[in-house]
C-alpha positions, -999 to 999 in steps of 0.1 A, spaced: 0 0 0 29 24 8 43 18 -26 10 25 -43 6 58 -23 41 69 -34 33 60 -70 1 81 -69 21 111 -54 47 107 -82 20 109 -108 8 142 -94 42 157 -89 63 142 -116 74 158 -148 51 147 -176 68 133 -207 53 127 -242 43 92 -252 66 72 -274 39 72 -301 42 109 -304 79 108 -312 102 91 -337 116 61 -320 147 43 -334 142 6 -337 161 -23 -352 140 -43 -377 167 -70 -379 160 -78 -342 122 -73 -346 125 -45 -321 94 -26 -311 85 0 -284 52 1 -266 38 20 -236 27 -6 -211 1 3 -184 10 3 -147 -22 6 -127 -21 21 -92 -47 48 -82 -41 61 -117 -26 45 -147 10 52 -154 27 41 -186 61 23 -189 81 27 -221 89 -9 -229 111 -24 -256 103 -58 -271 126 -81 -292 106 -111 -305 117 -141 -326 101 -147 -359 67 -165 -356 37 -164 -334 50 -182 -303 43 -188 -275 79 -178 -266 97 -181 -232 103 -146 -218 135 -129 -207 130 -96 -189 161 -74 -187 161 -45 -162 181 -13 -167 205 6 -145 204 42 -133 226 70 -147 234 101 -127 210 130 -129 173 132 -138 160 98 -147 138 113 -174 169 123 -193 181 87 -193 177 71 -228 157 40 -235 178 9 -226 185 -12 -257 206 -43 -247 209 -56 -282 239 -79 -275 219 -97 -247 188 -96 -269 206 -115 -296 217 -142 -271 181 -148 -260 166 -145 -295 188 -172 -308 173 -195 -281 138 -186 -290 130 -161 -262 110 -129 -265 129 -102 -247 112 -75 -226 130 -44 -215 108 -20 -194 118 15 -185 107 19 -149 86 47 -136 102 81 -142 129 69 -166 131 80 -202 95 84 -216 78 64 -188 54 86 -168 56 95 -131 88 102 -112 117 80 -101 110 67 -66 143 70 -47 129 65 -11 160 83 4 185 60 20 161 30 23 177 9 -3 155 -21 5 123 -2 -2 139 13 -33 144 -21 -48 109 -33 -39 93 -2 -55 114 -7 -87 103 -44 -87 66 -33 -88 73 -19 -123 88 -52 -134 56 -69 -122 34 -44 -141 54 -51 -173 51 -89 -168 14 -87 -160 10 -71 -195 33 -96 -212 18 -128 -198 -16 -117 -212 -2 -117 -247 -8 -147 -270 29 -148 -280 41 -152 -244 48 -185 -226 38 -174 -191 53 -206 -175 88 -200 -187 103 -167 -176 138 -156 -166 145 -121 -151 179 -103 -154 192 -69 -146 224 -48 -146 235 -24 -118 203 -8 -104 184 -33 -126 203 -61 -109 192 -48 -76 156 -45 -89 159 -82 -101 169 -94 -66 140 -74 -51 116 -88 -77 125 -123 -65 105 -117 -33 73 -115 -53 72 -152 -62 58 -143 -96 43 -173 -113 63 -188 -141 96 -171 -132 123 -198 -130 156 -179 -122 172 -145 -116 205 -131 -130 222 -102 -112 249 -83 -131 267 -59 -107 235 -52 -89 231 -26 -62 226 11 -56 256 33 -46 244 60 -21 275 79 -10 254 105 8 239 78 30 260 67 60 268 30 60 252 24 26 274 -7 19 261 -24 50 226 -13 41 229 -32 8 240 -64 26 212 -62 51 186 -56 24 200 -85 3 195 -108 33 159 -96 37 152 -103 0 167 -137 4 142 -146 32 113 -141 8 129 -156 -24 128 -192 -34 143 -188 -69 179 -197 -78 200 -167 -88 233 -161 -106 255 -131 -96 283 -115 -116 307 -90 -101 342 -78 -110 370 -65 -88 375 -31 -106 339 -21 -104 336 17 -100 304 13 -79 310 -17 -57 342 -28 -41 349 -65 -37 342 -64 0 308 -48 -7 295 -73 -31 310 -102 -12 292 -91 20 259 -88 0 264 -123 -13 274 -138 20 244 -123 38 220 -133 10 231 -169 11 233 -170 49 196 -159 50 186 -189 28 191 -174 -7 200 -198 -35 228 -180 -53 260 -186 -72 286 -159 -75 308 -155 -105 336 -132 -94 354 -126 -127 382 -103 -115 394 -74 -136 376 -64 -167 386 -34 -189 388 -1 -171 355 -8 -152 340 -42 -146 307 -26 -139 302 -24 -177 309 -61 -184 273 -71 -193 270 -44 -220 304 -51 -236 310 -75 -264 342 -86 -246 320 -96 -217 300 -122 -236 324 -151 -230 322 -144 -193 284 -144 -188 269 -163 -216 282 -198 -208 272 -194 -171 238 -181 -179 233 -211 -203 241 -234 -175 216 -217 -152 189 -219 -179 195 -256 -185 194 -263 -147 159 -248 -144 145 -264 -176 146 -233 -198 160 -232 -233 197 -228 -231 211 -236 -266 208 -218 -299 180 -231 -322 185 -236 -359 153 -217 -368 166 -185 -351 202 -187 -364 198 -153 -381 198 -135 -348 233 -147 -342 247 -130 -373 256 -94 -371 273 -70 -395 282 -46 -367 315 -28 -370 345 -42 -352 359 -19 -326 395 -6 -333 421 -15 -307 426 6 -276 453 33 -278 472 54 -254 463 86 -271 446 100 -239 428 91 -207 391 83 -214 379 111 -191 402 138 -204 380 157 -229 407 184 -233 426 160 -255 399 157 -281 414 171 -314 395 194 -338 363 198 -318 352 231 -301 337 236 -266 304 222 -277 321 190 -288 339 187 -255 307 192 -236 291 165 -258 319 141 -250 313 147 -213 276 138 -218 287 107 -238 308 95 -209 276 93 -188 259 69 -212 257 32 -209 279 7 -227 279 -2 -256 286 33 -269 309 52 -293 321 87 -300 333 100 -334 350 132 -345 362 147 -378 389 172 -388 362 198 -396 351 198 -360 321 177 -365 313 151 -338 286 126 -328 279 97 -305 256 68 -301 247 43 -273 229 10 -271 214 -9 -299 232 -33 -322 258 -11 -338 266 22 -319 299 24 -336 284 28 -371 256 51 -358 281 74 -341 299 79 -374 265 86 -391 257 111 -363 291 127 -367 285 131 -404 250 145 -401 259 177 -420 279 158 -447 315 162 -459 330 151 -426 358 125 -425 346 111 -392 367 86 -373 360 68 -340 376 85 -309 362 63 -282 344 30 -279 328 17 -247 353 26 -219 385 32 -238 400 56 -264 408 42 -299 420 74 -316 454 74 -334 471 107 -341 483 109 -377 
C-alpha cells in the first residue's frame, strides 16, 4: 500500500513526458525491435516505455526480462535501454525479450522513486514496475507465461533481486549483473545493501546467478561479497561469478562484447538447470549473425575522461563528449577534422551510428575516438 501511495504522489508531482507514439523512435528491424507504452495501474494508470525483441513467428515464446540501471542525474533524461547484445543471445534461443523502463525513466510517466536511503524499499518499488510489465506480457498470446527468466544490470540487478521476493508465477531464475545502488550520501550504505539483500533472500525461493568484478567503479569486492554472504546465509539460492578485472571498469561487463564469454556460458548453465531453453536453435540462427562494425584496438592517445585532449572539436564537442561518458555501454564517440562530432549508445551497432551522427551535415571525415570505456584514436 505504501508503494501505491508513493506512485500516486509521483504521478501528481512528476514531470510529464510525451508518449513514445508521439515521437520518432529508433528501432532495429533485424531484431524485430518494437516499443510500446505498457500500463501500470495504481490509483491512476502510469505508462512504462517498454522495448520488445521477439523471434520470428507467433510463439508462444519463453520470456527474458532485462532490467536497466540508473545513470546520474534526472531519470527522465536517461535514454531508452536497448541491450541488443543480450537480446541476440536470447533471440537465438527462441525467447521474447522484454525491457521495461521503470517509472520516471526515459519516456515512462511518473517520477523516479528513490525513497531516500532506504535501499531495500527502493528495490521493492522498482520491482513493482517489473511486475506491471510482466502482467501485461503474460496476457499476450505470444508469451509463454510458464517459462520466464529475469535479469538486470546495476540498479536493474538490484531490482531483479527485489523482484525475487514477489514469487511471480512462471519465473524460474534470476540473474544479477553488478546489482546494487551506490548512495555515497547515506551513512553506511554498503552495510545497508548487505542487510537488504538478506531480507530479500528470506522471501525468495528462486535460484540466482551473480556477476561482479574486482575493478567495479560502484561496488568494491568487500561490498559485493558481503551482499552475497548475507544473501546466502539468509537462505538465498545464489552462485557468485567473481570474474576479477575487466577493462577499465568491470561494472560495464554485461554491455560489452568482450563480456559475452564471461556471462553467456554461465547463464546457459543456469537456464538448463531450471528447464529453460539454453542452446541456440537452428530456426533462429539469423539472430546470431551481425554486421556490426568491429571496434578498433585501444590506444594510449589520452585518458578516457580527459575531454581536453579531443582534437578538432570546439567547446560544444567537449561538452558533448562529457555527456557521452555518462551513457551506458555499448557506446561510441566519433570526430572529424572539420570539428564535427557525434555519439551513439545501445542498440546493435553504436559504432556505425556514431559515425553517421558525426557526419550528419555531410562532408565530414569522421573517425572513432572512443568505444565503450576506452580511447581508440590514433594521431596521424
